[in-house]
N, C-alpha and C positions, 0 to 999 in steps of 0.2 A: 513218324513213318510206318507205314502198314507191317504188321509181322509176316516175316516170310518163312518158307519151308526150311531156310538156312538157319534162322534163328532158333527154330524148333529142335533142328539135327543138334546145333551148338549147345543148348541147354540141356537136352538129353544125352549129349555125349554119345551120339551114334551118327551114322553117314545120313547123307539126304536120301539114299536108296531106302534104308531101314524105315526112316519116317514115312516114305511114299508107300512101302508095304503096309505098314501099320493102318495108313489112311484107307488103302485099298482092301483092307481084312484078309492080307495074305497068309497063309498058314505055315509060312516058313519062318516067322517070327517067333521067338520063345517068348512065354507068358510074362517073365520079368521084364523083357525089353519092351513088350507092347506096353506095360504098365507105366514104364518110364517115359515113354514117347506120349501116351495118352495124358501123363499128369503135366508134361511140358505144353502140350496143346491147350490144357485147360488154364494152366497158370498163364500163358502169354496170350490167351483168348484168341487162339490162331483159327481162321476160317479159311479152309482149302479152297484155292482158286479152280473153280469147276471149269472154266473156260480153258485154262491152261492144261488142266488134266486132261481135257478133251482132245488136244493137239496130239498128246501121246496115245490115248485111248481110241481116237477117233469116234468119239462119242461126247454130247454133252448132256445126256440123260435128261432130255428135254423133248417134249412131243407137242406140236401144233394141233389145237381143236380149233376147227371152222365151223361155226353154227350161224343159222341166218337170222335168229331174233332171241335174244337171251331173255326178253321180257315174256315170252312165251314159256309156261311152266313145263310143257313137254320137252323143250332143250334144255331147261335148267335142269331137268331129271335125269337126262342124258348125261350132262356135263358132270352131275354129282358121280355118276357110275364111272365116268372116266378117271374124275379124280381119286375115287376111293381105289381103283385098280393101280393107279399111278403111284400112290402112295405106298401101296402094298409091294410094289415091284422097284421102289426107289427112284422113280422118275418124277419130273415136274411138269406142268402142263401150261402152256401159253393159249388163252382163250380168245379167238377173234369173232366178232360179230359183222356178218356180211350184208345184212338187210336184203337178202334175196338178190344181191348184186354180182354178176359174174366179173364185173370190172374189179369190185372190192375184193372179190376171192381171188383174183390174180394178183393184185396188189399185196395181199397178205400172204399168199404163197411164196411170192418173190422174196418178201422181207423175212419171213420166216426161215426161207432156206439161206439167206445171208447171214442170220442168226445161227446157223449150223443146227437146226433142230434135227432130231434123229429120225423123224417121221411125221405123218400126219394122220389125224381122225377127221373125216370130212363129212359132215351132216348137212352141206349146202348144194350138193351136185345135181345139176340139172340132167336130163336123161341123155342129152348130147354134149355134155360139158367137156368142153377143149382143155380147160385147166387140168382136169384130172387125167385126161388123155395124155397131155405132156408130161405130167409126173411120172406117169406109167412109163413113157417112152424112155425117161432118163433113169428108171429102175430105182424111183424114190420110194421108199417103204411108206405105204398108206393103206388105210382101211375106210371104206365107205360105211357111215354109221346112219341107220334108219333111211338111207338113200340108196338107189342103184343107178346105173347108167345103161342105156340100151346098147351101145357099141362101144367095147373096150379095145377095138382094133386088133383082137386077138393076143392082147397082153393079159397074163393072169392078173386077176383083181381079187381081193378080199372085201367082203360085205357081210353086214351084220344088220339084220332087218326083222320084220315080223310078216306073218301071212295077211297082206293088205286086201287080197282078193277075198279071202275067208272073212275078214273083218267087215268089209262092205257087204258082203252077202248076210251074214248073220244079224246085222244091223237092220237091214231092210227086211228080212224074213221075220224078225221080231215085229216090226210094224204090221206086216201083212197079216201075222198071226193074231193081231189085235183088231183086224178088221179094217185097216186102212188100204185104199187103192190108189189115191192121187197122193203120192210121197215125193216131196221135193228133195232135190240133192244139192248140197252147196260143198264145193270142192275148192281147193287150193290152187295154186298155179298150174296151169296147164303142162309146164315144161318140167314138172316134177313126176317121176315115175309112179311114186306111190299114190299120186292122184288118180292116174290111169287105172291103176290096179283096183283101187278102192271103187271106181266107178264101173269097173268090169263086173264087181261083185254085186254091185247096187243093181245092175241090169240083169244080171243072170237070176237073182231073185225074182224080180218082176217077170221076166220072161218064163219063168218056170211055174209061176203062179197064174200066167196068161193073163197078166195086167198090162194095160196099154201104156206105152213109155211116151210121156209129154217132154220134147226137148225144151218147151218154154220154162219149165221148172227144174231144170238142169243148169247150174250156174258154176264157173270158176273165178275165185277171187285171190286173196293174199292171206288166208289162214287167221285173220284178224277179227276182233269182235265187230269193229265198224262194217266190215264187209258183210257179216252175217245180219247186222241189223239193217242195213239199206237194202240189201237185196231181198231181205224177206217182206220188208214193207211193199216193195214193188211187186214181189210175185203175188201177195195177198191183196193186192188193189187190181191185178190183173184178171184176165178171163178164167183162168183155172185156180180154183180155190184148194189148195192141198189141206189135208186133215193132218198131215205129219211131215217133219222134216227130218232128214238124215244130213248132218254136218261133219265133215271129214276131219274136224278137230274140236276140243272143247270150247276154245275161245269163240269159233264161229258159232257154235251151238248156243253160248251165252248171248250173243249177237241176236240170234234168233229169238231166243226168251224174252228178251228185251223189247223186240219189235212187236212181238205177240201182244205182249201186255200193254204196249203204248197204243194198240188198236183196240183196246177195251175188251180183248179176248182172254181166255184162260188157257194156262198150260198147266195139266195136261188135258182137260175136259173139252175144250175147243180144237186144240192143236197139241199132239205130241211132238216131243223133240228128243233126237238121241244124238250123241256126240262122239268123239273118238279121242282115245288116248288114256282116260281115265287119271288126269291130273287131279290135283288137291282142289282146283276150281269146282271139280264136279261135285264133290261132296258138300261144299259150303254155299253153292248157289241155291235160290228158292224159286221153284222146287228142285230138290236134288236131282243130278243130272243121270239119266240112264246113259250109258257110254260103253264104247268098246275098250277094254283093258289091254294096253300093250304093257310088256315087262320093260320099262324104260332103263331102269338102273341096271338091270341084268345085261342089256344091250349094249350099254355104255362100258360095263365092266369088261364084258366079252371081247368087245373091239379093241379096247386097250391091251388086254391080255395077248390078242392074236397079233397086234402090231409088235410089242415089246418081243414076242418069240420070234418074229420076223427079223427085227433089229439084230437080235442076238444069234441069227441063222440057225435057230433050232427048228425053222419050218420053211417051206417055199410057199410062195403066193399062190392063190388061186382057189380059196376056201369060201364058202357061202354059209352063213348060218341065219336060218329063218325060224324064228320063235313063234310059239303059238299064241293066238289072241282069244279072248273070250269075251262074254256079254256081261256087264253088270248093271242089274235092272235096279233103278231107283224110282223116283216119284215123277218124272218129267214125261212118261209114256204111259198111255191110258186105252182100254178098250174102246173102240169106236162103235157107235151104234147106229 
């Protein structure tokens, strides 16, 4: 039979309440008693029942993290930041991969609520996400990470993200300063607000430079390499031949590079490519990728810290943190002659 708190109390010759105080680091226990209990715990190899503890504390010390694509290094970096903060604050993480599906998102939020998680960190939200709205209505602690929604129905909401309008702007401006005028723009799903913001930055830079906007070379996809590859082939075989591509994430940018090479062209001499996120892929691809740097781990850490403070009632919801972005220039962009 598994060892219980009763067995520990009996061996240490103390009350069950005293064992509980030691487990929960109460300062009302003497050092001698603490050592007795800790020795009994060690000798019996006792593991406290977190779920049972949660029934009295109303906490499982567990958070749910919803991300759309764990294979994307951007979300892996966010998750690492979340995990680092969770460890620092004594919480556990359950990670769910939604594949950009609102149905899967709803399934996982319902499942995690049945498991009594203390709160949610959500990196999957669409700009009109009803799943998020429903959680807000029920006052479930949550933080949106790297995402925002357009309408929170006047419920206060916590968000940690980065300046996506600036990111789209400085990426496009860099290409313009290199002499490019026909600049394609490959974005992620239309329903995700960060894409709309990056597109706003892209368009702002073009209009500021009085460069014509070609809708034919602006496209939305799924943030994956295959989309970047297929759409680049399609665009380069079309009537407008861009000399540069701005991709809204690094995976898409890698697809662009692959497509350009497959057509017998050179990156960056024939076509310049700039990505977004500054994941590990940006450094190891050939040529190395010029990209917009996001503070991914910091975003994950801050979101987790915010959520835990909310759970502990150390703060009220309604805070938005927007981290700065900057340009990392590598070998995939080149002056257009």
